[in-house]
N, C-alpha and C positions, 0 to 999 in steps of 0.2 A: 702920426697912430691913428687917423680916419678914414685914411688910404688900406693901410693894414687891416681894418677890420671890415672894410666895405668888400679887399679881397678875401676874405675868411668866408664871410658871407655868402659871397660866391661861387663859393666853390659846396657848398653845402650841395646845391640841388646834383651837380654831375657826383658826391658821393655819394648821394641818397639814391641813385639810380646803379648804381656801381654794385652798392651793398643789394640793392631789393632786385637787381637782375640774374647777381650769383644765386641769392634765397631761391627764385622765382623756376632754374633752368633747375636747381637742387631740386623744389616737388618733383618738375614733370620727370623728373625717372630715379623717382625713391620707391620699390612698390609696397603695394598696400594703401594706393589711393582711392580718392569717389572710386575708379572705373570699377576696380581691383572689387569694393565692399561691395557694390551696384547686383555685378558675378554674382558675391558668392552669396548674396540675400537671394538673388534669384534660383541657385541653387536650392538653395535649404526650401525655401516655398516649392521648389518642385519636386524634392524627395520626401516633403511631408503631404503634400500634393497627390505621391503615385504617378507625376507626369513626365518625369527624366525619363524617356521612351525618344530612341533612334533619331526621331523626325525634329526631336524639338531640341537636339543639341548641334545644330547648320552653324550656330553661335561660332562653332571651335572649339577643343580642346575640353571638350562637356561642359560649355558658360551657360548652359538652357535658355538662351540668347539666344534672336536670330538673327540673320544680317544687318538685317536695317536697323534690328531691336540694337545692335552692339551701335553702328553710322547716329544715330540717335543721341543715345550715351556719351559721346565723344563730346559729339557736339554741343549736347546742355552742360557737358563739363568743361566741352574747349581744350576739348584733346584733340581737336581733329585738325587744330593749325599746327603748323611749323614752332619750337617752342620761342623762337624770338618774335616770330606777327602772333605770337598769345600775347609776348608780353609789351610788346606794344601798345594791345589793344587794352590791356589790364592794363599801361598806364596811362591810355589816351581819357580814361574813368579816372583814375584817381585825380587829374589837372582839373575836375570837375568836379572832386565831390564826391566823387560816388566808388568806396571799398570793395564793389560786388557785393554777392550771392553768398550765406553759408553754406555748402552742402552740405550738412546735417540735421541744419535747423531750420535751412529756407526761409531767411530774415536776412535785411541788410547787417551784416559785419557793424555797419556805424553803429546801430539800434543795439549792440549786442558790445561794444566796446563803450557807446557813453552813459549803458544805464549802467557802469562796473567802474566809471570815473569819479564819482564819486565818497566810494569806498576808497579806491585806493591812491585820489588825493588826501583824502580825511590821515588813514593810516603813514605816508611818504611826510608830506607835511610836517607831521607830530611828533615823527619821527625824528625828520630834521632839525627841526626845534629841539626837543632832549637832545639831541647827541652835539649838534655846537652852544645850546645853553648848558651845556654843564660837565662837556668834555673836555673846555674848552680854559674855563675858571678851577675844572680840579688838574691837568696839565700846567697852568700855572702854578697851581699848591703845587703840587706836588717837585716842579725844579726850583723853588727858592726853599721851603723846606726837603731838601734832597737827603735821604740815609735816616732821618726820623724815623719814626714810628707811622707818624701820621703818613710817610710814604709807601711804608713797608705793610702795611695793612693795605692800605689802597693797592697797591700791586698787584699783592696776592689775592686780593679783590678781580678784577682785573684783568691779570691771566686764565683767575679762572673762568670767568665771562667766555674770553678768548680762546678757550680751550674745549668748549662745550659746541658746537654745533646748535643754530639754532632751531632746526626741527625737530632732533633728540631732546631739547630741553623744552619746548615747546611739549613730545610725551611727555612725560616726568611731569609737568606745571599741568598738568590734565588729569592727569593720574591721580595726584597729589589735591589741588585744591580744586577739582571738581567734581569728580568721581567720587574720595576716597570722602573731604570737608565740605563738599558742595558750597565753597563762598560766591564761587566764579560758573556762567555758564559755562557746557560746556560748548559750544561752539556756536557760530554764524557771527552776524554784524550785529543786525537786533532780534530779538523777541517776536515771536508768531506773535504775539498782544499789543506791539509795540504803536500801531496808529490810535490805538485807547489811550493807552496815556498820557498823561499833561504835559505841558513842556519841558518841565523840571524835571516827570517823570521819565522824558528820551532822551533828558541826559545821564543820566542815571544812570539808562538803561543801556547806553554806547558807551560808559566811559565802563561799567561794568563786563563787557564784552568784549572789549580794547585792552585792560590793563592785561591778560597775558599772553596776548601776540606780540606787542609795542616791548615788552621784556623778550621776545625772540630777536624780536627787531634791532632793539638797542645792545642784543652784550654782544655782538661783534664790533660793531663799528665804536660801542665804546674805546675796547680796549686799543685801537687804529687811532683814532684822533688825540685819547690825550697821552700816546706815548707818543705821541708823534709831534706835540705842539710840545712837552714834555722837555724831549733829546734836541727839540731847535732854540730852545730855548735856553738850553742848558748850555752851549756849544753860542751862542751870540752872548750869555753872561762873558761867558772865558774869554773870547775878542779881545782885540787891542783896544778898541775903540773905547769899549766898555772900563778900560782901566783909566785911559785916558781923561772919557769922561769924570769920573769918581776923584780925580788927579785933579782937575781945574774944581772940585768944590761941591761938584751935581750929588746925593745921597747917591745911594746905593738902590735905594726901589723907585725912586725919582727916573734914573738911568737904566732900568730894566723895563720901564712903563714907557717910556720917553724916544728910548733908541732898539732894545733890544726884541721888545714884543712887537713889536712895528714889522721887523726882518724874520722876527717866528712867525710871519703869519703866510706872511710868502706861500708854505708848502701845503699849507689848510686852503691857501685860498684856490692854490693850483688841484687839488682836488676837489671842489666844490662843485662845478662843471659833472663831475663823473659821478657825484652822489644826487644829483636829480634827476637820476633814472631812476628812483627808485620813486618817486611821486606815480610811475606810469609803473613799469613792470613790477615791484615790489617781490613776495618770494613765494614761489611760486608753491614752493616746500610747507613754509608756515603755513599759507591759505588753502591747501591740501589739508594740515592737519586738524586747520582751528574752523577749516569749511566756512572759510570766505570769499565770495563768491569777487573777488574782485580782479583785476585784471590778468594778476599772476595763476591765478587756476586757469582762468580762458585758455591763455597761450598753451599751457600744459596740455590741456583737457582734446586743445585745436590736434595741437601735435599728431597725440592717443588715436581722433576721429581718421587724422587727416585731413582734416578742414583747411586745407591748406589757403583759400581766402580770408577766413579768421586769422591763420598763420602770418601772412601777407600785411594785415593790417594791423598788425601789434605791431610786427619786424620794422613798419612807415612809423609808427611814431612814438619806437623809443629808440629807435637810430636818430631821427629828426632832435628828438630830445638831447642824443647824447651831444653828436654834432651845436647844439646850442649852447648845450654848457662847457665846451670846450673854448669856446669863443665867450660866455662868461669870465669863466678861470681866466683867459686872458686880461681881460677889462678889472678884473678884481685884481690880478696882479699887476696890473699896473695905477690900479689904481691903489691899492698896499707900499708899495714901494717906486714912487717919483723915479727913482734912479734908471726905470727902464723906458725905454723907446723904439715900439716895432714901428721898423721900416721896409 
């Protein structure tokens, strides 16, 4: 098993290189990049200043820039080299911990990402804790109380939550509880006067800002995790080994918690690694609606602004976390089910 995990860890670097190479090449050929934006800004500046004469358009196609300026721009944004050469240069900087400089805000990409880490980690870890802390016991209870009123009413609630997208629910929650009732802030992670509050006041302030976004984060994962737990537990309760255990004198409840429950946790452990990406990526739609300055909002803003260094930085982090999460999932599966031996 040790050799298996070593091989899995050794596969992470080439996989990460493949993912980042594909994204990097795509950014080189997608129209509307930083170079085109600089040309457009030069055109707008020239038009507003009345300087769009024929002599100033020597950059070609009415760019408003000279050939020398165009070459300087290409060199500045890294478009003066072939895609593979530029990628090799970017990869070399990445190995030293340098994610580059934002073409939109002209500051280090890592500083932008690190500023949003605490927010994304807060929402991601809180979502995981609440999801598994509530959904697993609820799934077990629904399986044990199958076809009872508890199972019926909880299923209605769970399916209603699953049918409503988180971002749509967020708009409704903001309209009702923030705009009309005024119970919660309308957006953001903290208040403007957050630094002036006491320690308890800061905790309350973060809680008030986090309630509505967390509901939107949890509404979809609640249904998936709860029903996954319930369905697999019911399948295992109907298995032959359960009847054998009961026939040997073990009580049904003891057989469930000693045998069926452990087997039912295998699919949960399999999907756990994929859910870890919530810690970094979050949901850009929910963060946009609630104006939460996390990594999700940073990523979607970088895509719209064609801020490719920031896009690549987020791709590196999310891909690396997903690959590590898959390895963690395999380790959890082996921990839950001792029959599994990776070779």
